[in-house]
C-alpha positions in Angstrom: -85.8 41.0 62.5 -84.2 41.0 59.2 -80.7 41.2 60.9 -81.4 38.4 63.2 -82.3 36.3 60.2 -78.9 37.2 58.6 -76.9 36.3 61.4 -78.7 33.0 61.6 -78.1 32.4 58.0 -74.4 33.1 58.4 -74.0 31.0 61.2 -75.4 27.8 59.3 -73.2 28.6 56.5 -70.0 28.6 58.5 -71.1 25.3 60.4 -71.4 23.6 56.8 -68.3 24.7 55.2 -65.8 24.4 58.3 -66.5 21.2 60.0 -64.2 20.4 62.9 -65.8 17.1 64.0 -63.1 14.9 65.7 -63.9 12.0 63.4 -62.1 13.8 60.4 -64.4 12.2 57.9 -64.3 14.0 54.7 -67.2 14.7 52.6 -67.3 13.5 49.0 -67.0 17.2 48.0 -63.8 17.6 49.9 -62.3 14.4 48.9 -62.9 15.2 45.2 -61.3 18.4 45.6 -58.3 17.5 47.2 -57.6 14.2 45.0 -56.3 16.0 42.0 -53.9 18.1 44.1 -52.5 14.8 45.7 -52.2 12.6 42.5 -51.6 15.1 39.6 -49.6 12.5 37.8 -52.1 9.5 38.3 -54.6 8.3 35.4 -58.3 9.2 35.8 -59.0 5.4 36.7 -56.6 5.7 39.6 -58.0 9.0 40.8 -61.5 7.3 41.2 -60.0 4.4 43.1 -58.1 6.8 45.4 -61.0 8.8 46.4 -62.7 5.5 47.9 -61.2 2.8 49.8 -63.1 -0.6 50.4 -66.5 1.1 49.4 -66.4 3.8 51.9 -65.5 7.6 51.9 -61.6 7.7 52.2 -59.7 9.4 55.1 -56.9 11.9 54.1 -54.4 9.1 55.4 -55.8 6.6 53.1 -55.9 8.8 50.2 -52.3 9.7 50.7 -51.4 5.8 50.9 -53.6 5.1 47.8 -52.0 7.9 45.9 -48.3 6.4 46.9 -49.4 3.1 45.4 -50.9 4.8 42.4 -47.4 6.5 41.6 -45.5 3.1 42.1 -48.0 1.6 39.7 -47.5 4.4 37.2 -43.6 4.1 37.5 -43.9 0.5 36.3 -46.1 1.3 33.0 -44.1 1.2 29.8 -42.8 4.5 28.6 -43.3 5.8 25.0 -40.0 5.9 23.2 -39.8 9.7 23.3 -40.7 10.1 27.0 -38.0 10.5 29.6 -37.7 7.9 32.4 -39.4 8.8 35.8 -37.0 9.0 38.6 -37.5 6.0 41.0 -36.2 5.1 44.3 -33.5 2.6 44.7 -35.9 -0.2 45.9 -38.3 0.3 42.8 -35.3 0.4 40.5 -33.7 -2.7 41.8 -37.0 -4.7 41.8 -37.9 -4.1 38.4 -34.7 -4.8 36.2 -36.6 -6.3 33.6 -38.9 -3.4 33.0 -36.1 -1.1 32.9 -34.1 -2.9 30.4 -37.0 -3.5 28.2 -38.1 0.1 28.1 -34.7 1.5 28.1 -35.8 3.8 30.7 -32.7 3.5 32.9 -29.6 5.1 31.6 -27.4 2.8 34.2 -28.5 -0.1 32.2 -26.8 1.0 29.1 -23.4 -0.1 28.4 -21.2 3.2 29.1 -18.9 4.3 26.3 -15.6 4.1 27.9 -16.3 0.3 28.6 -16.7 -0.3 24.8 -13.6 2.0 24.0 -11.6 0.0 26.6 -12.4 -3.4 24.8 -11.4 -2.1 21.5 -7.9 -1.0 23.2 -7.7 -4.5 24.6 -8.2 -6.0 21.0 -5.5 -3.5 19.6 -3.1 -4.4 22.3 -3.4 -8.0 21.8 -2.6 -7.5 18.0 -5.7 -9.3 16.7 -7.3 -8.1 13.6 -9.6 -9.0 10.6 -8.6 -8.4 7.0 -5.0 -7.9 8.2 -3.6 -8.2 4.9 -5.5 -5.1 3.7 -4.0 -2.5 6.0 -4.5 1.0 4.1 -1.3 2.5 2.7 0.0 5.3 4.7 3.3 7.2 5.4 5.3 5.3 7.8 6.1 7.1 11.3 9.3 7.3 12.8 9.8 6.5 16.5 12.8 6.8 18.8 14.5 3.6 17.6 12.3 2.4 14.8 8.9 3.1 13.5 5.4 1.9 12.7 3.3 1.5 9.4 3.1 -1.0 6.7 4.9 -4.4 6.7 4.9 -6.0 3.2 7.0 -8.8 1.4 8.9 -8.9 -1.7 10.3 -12.7 -1.3 8.6 -15.8 -2.0 7.0 -17.3 0.9 7.2 -20.9 -0.5 10.7 -21.0 -2.0 12.0 -18.8 0.8 15.2 -17.6 -1.1 18.2 -16.2 0.4 19.1 -12.6 0.0 20.9 -11.5 -3.2 22.3 -8.5 -1.4 19.9 -5.8 -2.6 20.7 -2.1 -2.7 23.3 -2.8 0.1 25.4 -4.5 -2.5 26.2 -7.6 -0.6 25.8 -9.9 -3.4 24.7 -13.4 -3.2 24.4 -14.2 0.6 23.3 -17.1 2.7 20.9 -14.8 4.6 17.4 -16.0 4.8 15.9 -13.4 7.1 16.3 -10.3 5.6 14.4 -7.1 4.6 14.3 -3.7 3.0 13.7 -0.5 5.0 11.8 2.8 4.1 13.8 5.5 2.4 11.3 8.2 3.1 8.7 9.4 5.4 6.9 11.4 3.1 7.5 10.8 -0.6 10.8 12.1 -1.7 12.0 13.7 1.7 14.8 11.2 2.4 13.9 11.3 6.2 13.6 7.6 6.7 16.3 5.3 8.2 17.8 4.3 4.8 20.2 7.4 4.7 22.1 6.4 1.4 22.7 2.9 2.9 23.7 3.7 6.5 21.0 1.3 7.7 22.7 -1.5 5.8 23.6 -4.6 7.9 21.5 -3.4 10.9 18.8 -5.7 12.1 15.3 -4.8 12.9 12.7 -6.6 15.1 9.5 -6.4 13.6 6.0 -7.4 14.9 2.8 -7.2 13.0 -1.0 -7.6 13.6 -2.6 -11.0 12.4 -5.7 -12.9 13.1 -3.9 -14.6 15.9 -2.4 -11.6 17.4 1.2 -10.0 17.2 3.7 -12.2 15.4 7.3 -11.2 15.6 10.5 -11.5 13.6 14.1 -10.3 13.4 15.6 -9.3 10.0 18.7 -8.0 8.5 18.5 -4.9 6.2 20.0 -5.6 2.9 17.9 -3.3 0.6 15.7 -0.3 0.5 11.9 -0.1 -0.1 10.7 1.0 -3.7 7.2 1.5 -2.4 6.3 5.1 -1.4 4.3 3.8 1.6 6.8 1.1 2.6 7.9 0.7 6.3 9.6 -2.7 6.1 9.5 -5.0 3.1 10.2 -8.6 4.3 12.0 -11.4 2.7 10.2 -14.7 2.1 10.9 -16.6 5.1 10.3 -13.9 7.7 7.0 -12.9 5.8 6.0 -16.5 6.0 6.4 -16.4 9.6 4.2 -13.4 10.0 1.7 -13.7 7.2 1.5 -17.3 6.6 -0.1 -17.9 3.1 -2.0 -14.6 3.1 0.3 -12.1 1.8 -0.3 -8.4 1.7 0.0 -5.0 3.4 -0.1 -5.5 7.3 0.2 -3.1 10.2 3.5 -3.4 12.1 5.8 -1.9 14.4 9.8 -2.2 14.4 12.9 -1.3 16.3 16.6 -1.4 15.5 18.5 -4.2 17.2 21.9 -5.9 17.3 22.3 -8.7 15.1 24.7 -10.7 17.5 23.2 -14.0 18.5 20.1 -13.8 16.1 19.6 -16.7 13.9 19.1 -16.6 10.2 20.6 -13.1 9.7 24.4 -14.3 9.4 25.4 -15.2 6.0 29.1 -16.0 6.7 32.0 -14.6 8.9 32.3 -10.7 9.1 34.6 -9.6 6.5 35.9 -6.4 4.6 35.0 -6.7 0.9 36.8 -4.7 -1.8 34.8 -3.7 -4.7 35.4 -4.7 -8.2 37.4 -2.5 -10.2 39.7 -1.5 -7.2 43.4 -0.6 -8.0 46.2 1.2 -6.3 44.7 4.5 -7.4 40.9 3.7 -6.3 39.4 1.6 -3.9 35.8 1.4 -1.9 35.2 -1.2 0.8 32.2 -2.4 2.9 31.7 -4.6 5.9 29.8 -7.9 5.4 28.0 -9.6 8.0 28.5 -6.8 10.5 27.1 -7.2 14.0 25.0 -4.0 13.5 24.8 -1.1 10.9 28.1 0.5 10.4 28.8 4.1 12.2 32.2 4.7 10.9 35.4 3.1 9.6 39.0 4.4 10.7 42.2 3.5 9.3 45.3 4.0 11.3 49.0 3.3 10.5 50.5 0.6 12.9 54.1 2.5 12.6 53.4 6.2 11.9 49.9 6.4 13.8 48.5 8.5 10.7 44.7 8.2 10.9 42.2 8.4 8.3 38.4 8.6 8.7 36.7 7.1 5.7 33.9 8.6 4.1 30.6 7.0 2.8 30.3 6.8 -1.0 27.7 9.1 -2.4 25.7 7.1 -5.1 27.2 3.7 -4.5 25.2 2.8 -1.3 27.1 1.1 1.6 30.7 1.6 0.6 33.4 3.8 2.0 36.4 5.4 0.1 40.0 4.4 0.8 42.6 7.2 0.4 45.1 6.3 -2.6 48.1 6.8 -0.2 47.1 3.7 1.7 46.6 1.5 -1.5 50.1 2.2 -2.8 52.1 0.7 0.2 52.6 -2.5 2.2 52.6 -0.8 5.4 50.5 -2.2 8.3 47.2 -0.6 9.1 44.7 -1.1 11.8 41.0 -1.0 10.4 38.7 -0.1 13.1 35.0 -0.5 12.5 32.3 0.9 14.8 28.9 -0.3 15.1 25.6 1.3 16.2 25.6 -1.2 19.0 28.3 -3.7 20.3 32.1 -3.6 20.5 34.2 -2.5 17.6 35.6 -5.1 15.1 39.4 -4.4 14.2 41.5 -5.8 11.4 45.3 -5.8 11.1 46.2 -5.6 7.2 48.6 -4.4 4.7 47.5 -1.3 2.9 47.9 -2.8 -0.5 45.4 -5.6 0.4 42.7 -2.9 0.0 43.6 -2.4 -3.7 42.7 -5.9 -4.7 39.4 -6.1 -6.3 36.8 -8.4 -4.8 39.3 -9.3 -2.0 37.4 -10.7 0.8 39.4 -10.1 4.0 37.7 -12.0 7.0 38.0 -10.7 10.4 39.2 -14.0 11.9 42.0 -14.2 9.5 43.2 -10.5 10.2 43.1 -10.2 13.9 46.1 -8.7 15.9 
């Protein structure tokens, strides 16, 4: 009797807990048990809505649909500043651009770093700058055929005087576009292009950053920089072209070029000039208004073919020593000047002419 009662009880219990009716209708208890598993990320208010659809007990398919809507609704809620953005489908992302932008939740909406860097590069390439006259002093850098660093001025941008010759010892000239070049790379190392006056007479094409972008000018080297951080120090006229009325230290780049055909760098015709104090026992000469910086000067006898390679004077910059035996004869000589660029120039003169102090032997008067 007791055994029959126990079996009847177990049969009733299984029927209540394992309803296999075709309607699939869930009891409120079953719905409540499954809702948290389906909607673990939803708010408590949303959970209550998802268990009941239109005032009736929800089916499993309706719960799933309601759960999906709840998740979509949650993804549109503003995130706290410290929360990470939820991943969303492309459709959700594209349909809510304002929400993403305002919350900062989508990293794709933030300007990427390379884009910002590229914009800065473009500005640099254009040569545009602010506070252009306040470039920080620094050692110049050498490039293959020039350099980069400070561009300054030592001339008057209003009077725009012509060059007085500077350390190149040219004396008074008619050259209005002139400049000084740096002696050192690091203070005292003598590794700059000056090289004891070897840069004299050469031309340099300079460009500098300005508020309007790159500005350019070509100048002849007539001097050396006194400034430890100098790169190129411009005379008044070229400084005015680049700096306007706002003089100062600018960032610039420069390269050595030929002077031929460049306006403003020619003071007179090309000539050999003999230094004051010359005699038949001693003489030094220089080339004035050269095509470019002078690389060598050779004196060759027209009759005997004797050849003399002149040496640059140490201490008296931009001069070359003439051997005394040439000064003491009226024999004819061919003086050949080789430049860094361009064709050689050649004078036909008597040796004794190089012993006359302050003689200015024009090329056009002493050609073959």
